[in-house]
C-alpha positions as CSV (number, residue, x, y, z in Angstrom):
1,M,6.4,24.7,-18.3
2,K,6.5,21.1,-17.1
3,K,4.9,18.6,-19.3
4,L,2.9,15.7,-17.9
5,F,1.5,12.5,-19.4
6,I,-1.7,11.8,-17.5
7,I,-3.2,8.3,-17.5
8,L,-6.8,7.8,-16.4
9,L,-7.2,4.4,-14.7
10,A,-10.9,3.5,-14.2
11,V,-11.0,1.6,-11.0
12,L,-13.5,-1.3,-11.2
13,I,-14.6,-2.0,-7.7
14,S,-18.1,-3.3,-7.9
15,S,-16.9,-6.7,-6.5
16,C,-15.0,-5.1,-3.6
17,A,-17.2,-2.6,-1.8
18,S,-20.5,-1.0,-2.4
19,D,-19.5,2.4,-1.0
20,L,-16.3,2.9,-3.1
21,P,-16.7,5.7,-5.7
22,A,-16.5,4.6,-9.3
23,E,-14.2,7.4,-10.3
24,P,-10.9,7.4,-12.1
25,V,-7.5,7.6,-10.4
26,L,-4.9,9.9,-11.8
27,L,-1.3,8.7,-12.3
28,I,1.0,11.5,-13.2
29,I,4.1,10.4,-15.0
30,E,7.1,12.7,-15.1
31,T,8.7,13.4,-18.4
32,E,12.4,13.8,-19.1
33,E,11.8,17.6,-19.0
34,M,10.4,17.4,-15.5
35,F,13.4,15.3,-14.4
36,A,15.9,17.7,-15.9
37,E,14.2,20.6,-14.1
38,A,14.8,18.8,-10.8
39,G,18.4,20.0,-10.5
40,A,20.8,18.7,-7.8
41,D,19.5,20.5,-4.7
42,S,16.6,18.4,-3.3
43,I,14.3,15.5,-3.9
44,S,11.4,17.9,-3.6
45,A,11.6,18.5,-7.4
46,L,11.4,14.8,-8.1
47,Q,7.8,14.4,-6.9
48,S,5.6,11.9,-8.7
49,D,1.9,12.3,-7.7
50,A,1.2,8.6,-8.0
51,G,-2.1,6.9,-7.3
52,P,-2.4,3.4,-6.1
53,A,0.6,1.2,-6.6
54,L,0.6,-1.2,-9.5
55,Q,2.0,-4.7,-9.5
56,G,5.8,-5.0,-9.8
57,D,6.9,-5.4,-13.4
58,D,9.5,-8.2,-13.6
59,N,10.2,-7.2,-17.2
60,K,11.5,-3.7,-16.3
61,D,15.1,-2.9,-17.3
62,D,16.9,-3.3,-13.9
63,V,19.9,-1.3,-15.1
64,R,17.7,1.7,-16.0
65,D,15.8,1.5,-12.7
66,D,19.2,1.3,-10.8
67,N,20.3,4.4,-12.7
68,K,17.1,6.3,-11.6
69,I,17.6,5.3,-8.0
70,E,21.2,6.3,-8.0
71,Y,20.3,9.6,-9.5
72,I,17.8,10.3,-6.8
73,I,20.1,9.2,-4.0
74,D,22.9,11.4,-5.4
75,N,20.6,14.4,-5.3
76,M,19.3,13.8,-1.8
77,S,20.7,15.5,1.3
78,L,21.5,13.3,4.3
79,E,18.4,14.6,6.1
80,E,16.2,13.6,3.1
81,K,17.7,10.1,3.0
82,I,17.2,9.5,6.7
83,G,13.6,10.8,6.4
84,Q,12.9,8.0,3.8
85,M,13.7,5.5,6.5
86,F,10.8,6.5,8.8
87,F,7.2,5.2,8.7
88,C,4.9,7.4,10.7
89,A,1.4,7.2,12.1
90,F,-0.9,10.2,12.6
91,R,-3.6,8.7,14.7
92,R,-5.3,11.4,16.8
93,D,-5.2,15.1,17.1
94,N,-4.6,17.1,20.3
95,N,-8.2,16.7,21.3
96,G,-8.1,12.9,21.0
97,A,-10.2,12.7,17.8
98,G,-9.1,10.4,15.0
99,I,-7.3,12.2,12.2
100,T,-9.2,11.6,9.0
101,Q,-7.8,14.4,6.8
102,I,-4.5,16.0,6.2
103,N,-3.7,19.0,8.5
104,Q,-0.9,21.5,8.7
105,D,1.1,19.5,11.3
106,I,1.2,16.6,8.9
107,I,2.1,18.8,6.0
108,N,5.0,20.3,8.1
109,I,6.3,16.8,8.8
110,L,6.2,15.8,5.1
111,D,7.8,19.1,4.1
112,N,10.6,19.1,6.7
113,Y,11.4,15.4,7.2
114,Y,10.8,13.7,3.8
115,I,9.4,10.5,5.5
116,G,9.1,7.4,3.5
117,G,5.7,6.0,4.6
118,V,2.5,6.5,6.6
119,I,0.4,3.8,8.3
120,L,-3.3,4.2,8.9
121,F,-5.4,2.8,11.7
122,S,-9.1,2.4,12.3
123,E,-9.4,5.9,13.8
124,N,-8.1,7.3,10.5
125,I,-10.9,5.6,8.5
126,A,-14.5,6.9,8.4
127,S,-15.6,6.2,4.8
128,A,-14.2,4.9,1.6
129,Q,-14.2,8.4,-0.1
130,Q,-12.7,10.0,3.0
131,V,-9.8,7.4,2.9
132,I,-9.2,8.0,-0.8
133,N,-9.1,11.8,-0.3
134,Y,-6.9,11.5,2.7
135,I,-4.3,9.3,1.0
136,N,-4.4,11.4,-2.2
137,D,-3.7,14.5,-0.1
138,L,-0.8,12.7,1.7
139,Q,0.7,11.7,-1.6
140,A,0.3,15.1,-3.1
141,A,2.0,16.8,-0.2
142,S,5.0,14.4,-0.2
143,A,8.2,15.1,-2.1
144,L,8.6,11.5,-3.0
145,P,5.6,9.2,-3.2
146,L,4.8,7.4,0.1
147,F,4.4,3.9,1.2
148,I,0.8,3.9,2.6
149,S,0.2,0.9,4.8
150,I,-2.3,-0.8,7.1
151,D,-2.5,-3.9,9.3
152,E,-5.2,-5.9,7.6
153,E,-4.7,-9.5,8.4
154,G,-8.3,-10.7,8.5
155,G,-9.7,-12.0,11.8
156,R,-9.1,-9.9,14.9
157,V,-6.5,-7.6,13.3
158,S,-8.5,-5.4,10.9
159,R,-8.5,-1.7,10.7
160,T,-11.4,-1.2,8.2
161,G,-14.3,-2.2,10.4
162,S,-16.1,1.1,9.6
163,L,-16.3,0.3,5.9
164,D,-18.7,-2.1,4.2
165,L,-16.1,-4.5,3.2
166,P,-15.8,-8.3,3.2
167,R,-14.8,-9.9,6.5
168,I,-11.9,-12.3,6.3
169,S,-11.5,-15.2,8.7
170,A,-8.6,-15.5,11.1
171,A,-5.4,-17.1,9.5
172,L,-5.6,-20.1,11.8
173,E,-9.0,-20.9,10.3
174,T,-7.5,-21.0,6.8
175,V,-7.5,-24.7,5.7
176,S,-6.2,-24.7,2.2
177,T,-3.8,-22.9,-0.2
178,H,-6.8,-21.9,-2.2
179,S,-8.4,-20.0,0.7
180,A,-5.0,-18.5,1.7
181,Y,-4.7,-17.1,-1.8
182,A,-8.3,-16.0,-2.1
183,N,-8.3,-14.2,1.3
184,A,-5.2,-12.3,0.4
185,Q,-6.7,-11.5,-3.0
186,T,-9.9,-10.2,-1.4
187,I,-7.9,-8.0,1.0
188,A,-5.8,-6.6,-1.8
189,N,-8.8,-5.9,-4.0
190,Y,-10.4,-3.7,-1.4
191,L,-7.3,-2.0,-0.1
192,V,-5.7,-1.0,-3.4
193,P,-8.6,1.1,-4.7
194,L,-8.5,3.1,-1.5
195,G,-4.8,4.0,-2.2
196,F,-3.0,1.6,0.1
197,N,0.2,0.0,-1.4
198,I,1.5,-2.0,1.6
199,N,-0.2,-4.4,3.9
200,F,1.6,-5.4,7.1
201,A,0.5,-9.1,6.6
202,P,0.7,-12.0,6.4
203,V,1.7,-13.3,9.8
204,A,4.5,-15.8,9.2
205,D,4.7,-16.9,12.8
206,V,4.1,-20.5,13.8
207,F,1.7,-20.9,16.7
208,T,3.7,-23.3,18.9
209,N,2.9,-21.9,22.4
210,P,-0.7,-22.3,23.6
211,E,0.0,-19.5,26.2
212,N,0.8,-17.1,23.4
213,S,-2.1,-14.6,23.3
214,V,-0.6,-11.9,21.0
215,I,-0.3,-14.3,18.0
216,G,-2.7,-17.2,18.5
217,D,-5.1,-17.4,15.6
218,R,-3.3,-14.8,13.7
219,A,-0.8,-17.5,12.6
220,Y,-1.7,-19.9,9.8
221,S,-0.7,-23.1,11.6
222,R,0.9,-24.8,14.6
223,E,3.0,-26.8,12.1
224,P,5.9,-25.0,10.3
225,E,5.5,-26.7,6.9
226,Q,1.7,-26.0,6.7
227,A,2.3,-22.4,7.8
228,A,5.0,-22.0,5.1
229,E,2.7,-23.3,2.4
230,L,-0.1,-21.0,3.4
231,V,2.2,-18.0,3.8
232,K,3.5,-18.6,0.3
233,Y,0.0,-18.5,-1.2
234,A,-1.0,-15.4,0.9
235,V,2.1,-13.6,-0.4
236,T,1.3,-14.6,-4.0
237,G,-2.3,-13.5,-3.6
238,M,-1.3,-10.0,-2.6
239,L,1.5,-9.7,-5.2
240,D,-0.8,-10.8,-8.0
241,N,-3.3,-8.1,-7.0
242,F,-1.0,-5.1,-6.8
243,M,-0.4,-5.1,-3.0
244,I,3.0,-5.3,-1.3
245,P,2.9,-8.0,1.5
246,T,5.0,-7.9,4.7
247,L,6.1,-11.1,6.5
248,K,6.0,-10.7,10.3
249,H,7.3,-11.0,13.0
250,F,10.9,-12.2,12.4
251,P,12.5,-14.3,13.8
252,G,9.1,-15.7,15.0
253,H,6.7,-14.6,17.7
254,G,4.6,-17.7,18.0
255,D,6.6,-19.4,20.8
256,T,6.7,-16.4,23.2
257,S,4.4,-16.1,26.2
258,T,4.7,-12.3,26.6
259,D,2.9,-9.7,24.5
260,S,5.6,-7.3,23.2
261,H,3.1,-4.5,23.1
262,F,3.5,-4.3,26.9
263,G,6.9,-5.7,27.8
264,A,9.9,-7.7,26.8
265,A,9.2,-10.9,24.9
266,A,11.8,-13.7,24.5
267,T,12.2,-17.2,23.1
268,D,14.7,-19.7,24.6
269,K,15.1,-21.4,21.2
270,T,18.5,-22.0,19.6
271,L,19.3,-21.1,16.0
272,T,18.9,-24.8,15.1
273,D,15.4,-24.7,16.7
274,L,14.4,-21.6,14.7
275,L,15.8,-23.0,11.4
276,S,13.7,-26.2,11.9
277,C,10.5,-24.4,12.8
278,E,10.0,-20.6,13.1
279,L,12.1,-19.6,10.1
280,I,10.5,-22.1,7.6
281,P,7.5,-19.8,6.8
282,F,9.8,-16.8,6.4
283,K,12.0,-18.7,3.9
284,S,8.9,-19.7,2.0
285,G,7.5,-16.1,1.9
286,I,10.9,-14.8,0.8
287,E,11.0,-17.3,-2.1
288,A,7.5,-16.3,-3.0
289,G,8.7,-12.7,-3.5
290,A,7.8,-10.8,-0.3
291,P,9.6,-7.4,-0.5
292,F,9.1,-6.5,3.2
293,I,9.9,-8.3,6.4
294,M,8.9,-6.9,9.8
295,T,11.2,-7.6,12.8
296,G,9.6,-8.5,16.1
297,H,10.6,-7.1,19.5
298,I,11.7,-10.6,20.5
299,S,15.0,-11.4,22.3
300,T,16.8,-14.7,21.6
301,P,19.4,-15.1,24.4
302,N,20.4,-18.6,23.3
303,I,21.4,-17.2,19.9
304,T,22.7,-13.7,20.5
305,G,23.9,-14.1,24.1
306,D,21.9,-11.1,25.4
307,N,18.4,-10.0,26.0
308,E,18.2,-7.3,23.4
309,P,15.4,-7.6,20.9
310,A,16.0,-8.9,17.4
311,L,15.9,-5.5,15.7
312,F,19.2,-4.7,17.5
313,S,21.0,-7.9,16.3
314,S,23.1,-7.7,13.2
315,Y,23.7,-11.4,13.5
316,L,20.0,-12.1,13.1
317,L,19.3,-9.5,10.5
318,Q,22.5,-9.7,8.4
319,D,23.8,-13.2,8.9
320,I,20.6,-15.1,9.2
321,L,17.8,-13.1,7.5
322,R,19.9,-11.7,4.6
323,G,22.7,-14.4,4.6
324,E,21.0,-17.7,5.5
325,L,17.5,-16.9,4.2
326,G,18.6,-14.8,1.2
327,F,16.3,-11.8,1.9
328,E,17.2,-8.7,-0.2
329,G,14.2,-6.5,0.4
330,V,13.3,-3.9,3.1
331,I,13.6,-4.8,6.8
332,I,11.1,-2.7,8.8
333,T,10.7,-2.7,12.6
334,D,7.5,-3.5,14.4
335,A,5.9,-0.4,16.0
336,L,8.6,1.3,18.1
337,D,6.0,2.7,20.5
338,M,5.5,-0.7,22.0
339,G,6.4,-1.5,25.6
340,A,9.1,-4.1,24.7
341,V,11.1,-1.1,23.3
342,T,10.0,2.0,25.2
343,R,10.5,0.5,28.6
344,Y,14.2,0.0,28.0
345,Y,15.4,2.3,25.3
346,S,15.0,5.9,24.3
347,A,13.7,6.7,20.8
348,E,17.2,7.9,19.8
349,Q,18.9,4.7,21.1
350,T,16.3,2.5,19.3
351,A,16.8,4.3,16.0
352,V,20.6,4.2,16.1
353,K,20.9,0.6,17.3
354,S,18.3,-0.7,14.8
355,V,20.0,0.9,11.8
356,L,23.5,-0.3,12.9
357,A,22.0,-3.8,13.1
358,G,20.6,-3.6,9.5
359,V,17.1,-2.2,9.8
360,D,15.9,-0.2,6.8
361,M,12.7,1.5,8.0
362,L,11.6,2.5,11.5
363,L,7.9,2.2,12.2
364,M,6.2,4.6,14.6
365,P,9.0,5.7,16.9
366,S,7.8,6.8,20.3
367,D,9.4,10.2,19.7
368,F,9.8,10.8,16.0
369,E,11.9,14.0,16.2
370,Q,14.3,12.5,18.7
371,A,14.7,9.3,16.6
372,Y,15.2,11.4,13.4
373,N,17.7,13.8,15.0
374,G,19.5,11.0,16.7
375,L,20.1,9.3,13.3
376,V,21.3,12.5,11.7
377,Q,23.7,13.1,14.6
378,A,25.0,9.5,14.5
379,V,25.9,10.0,10.8
380,R,27.4,13.4,11.4
381,S,29.5,12.1,14.2
382,G,30.7,9.1,12.3
383,D,28.9,6.5,14.4
384,I,26.9,5.4,11.3
385,K,28.4,5.7,7.9
386,E,26.4,7.5,5.3
387,S,26.9,4.6,3.0
388,R,24.9,2.5,5.5
389,I,22.1,5.0,5.1
390,D,22.4,4.8,1.3
391,E,22.0,1.0,1.5
392,S,18.6,1.3,3.1
393,V,17.4,4.1,0.9
394,R,18.4,2.1,-2.1
395,R,16.3,-0.8,-1.0
396,I,13.3,1.5,-0.2
397,L,13.5,3.3,-3.6
398,S,13.9,0.0,-5.4
399,V,10.6,-1.3,-4.0
400,K,8.9,2.0,-4.8
401,Y,10.1,1.8,-8.4
402,K,9.4,-1.9,-8.7
403,F,5.8,-1.5,-7.7
404,N,5.3,1.8,-9.6
405,I,4.9,3.9,-6.5
406,I,7.4,6.1,-8.0
407,I,6.8,6.5,-11.8
408,G,9.7,8.3,-13.4
409,P,11.1,9.0,-16.8
410,P,13.6,6.8,-18.7
411,L,17.3,7.8,-18.4
């Protein structure tokens, strides 16, 4: 018989939303006996039915966490490891209705592909209790606890309009570090009780092109230094309130004139130009502790010498983002069902090229099974080394442990 320690966390939400239920959330923490029963066959026995993520604990013993992570990786199949690299959306059913509860198709994907995360959109959200139930069901059905994300920037990019929640002004209207922090805190305080653990925000772009419609007032400033300062406080406001922030859209979408949702977007800037402007807020957000960075579907021909988007550039991701800027966290793509990608590359090509370049997680591929099977085949054929997959899974699990999404036993 497996033994569980169950902790009841009373979620105090009166200041967040009137329709959130004042009920406890269960965190089930595995004991050593549960871990021992896992064996060496599959991650499915390593499940932790975790509730909302808690804030990262800087006082954790890093060596012990590393041991837990290596134990899990050593006991994962190749297919399970690749599954952790996918972030999926379940937006609408076959009849076009928004999916607001778990169904057998979703359960089959969780059972068969071991995905690492799920993103919710407005069509997945009907009420606070419904969201809580849906997310709890997703977590319960997953072999390893999931990243559960949403795009909640404030302003015009908000997915929670159906809920009675505070409305946050657009980033460009943020005029002080205090308001940047307070807005991020407010967003975190109404997302975390619902079960979300990642927000795909803040926008770290600098709004330098007045013809740019896709970013515009989503950016904090037209000036890189001011944007950097406000991004730092937005990151801190989320981290201080138990939410994982994501800087986007590397290497900077504010100077482009094309909306990458519909077609190719490019910037003519050189690396010197980016280092003196677009990359300054990313550097600030990294130094503030942002664990996730989202790549944009932006080509930089004067840097890479080609018109391929940044997510395919090992120079941008490895040499600049990890080397020059010092980022050690998870690199996730922007949605891979966007026109800037789908008009030029198959789902398999996109997945393989992204991972070879250094991407850790693939968000919303246009054809999930094709992308997944393409990665598996690339490793089987030797085009991608399995050690490269392990690098990404190690980063993914490190964030899940740091923010208590996975709560495991001591080793």
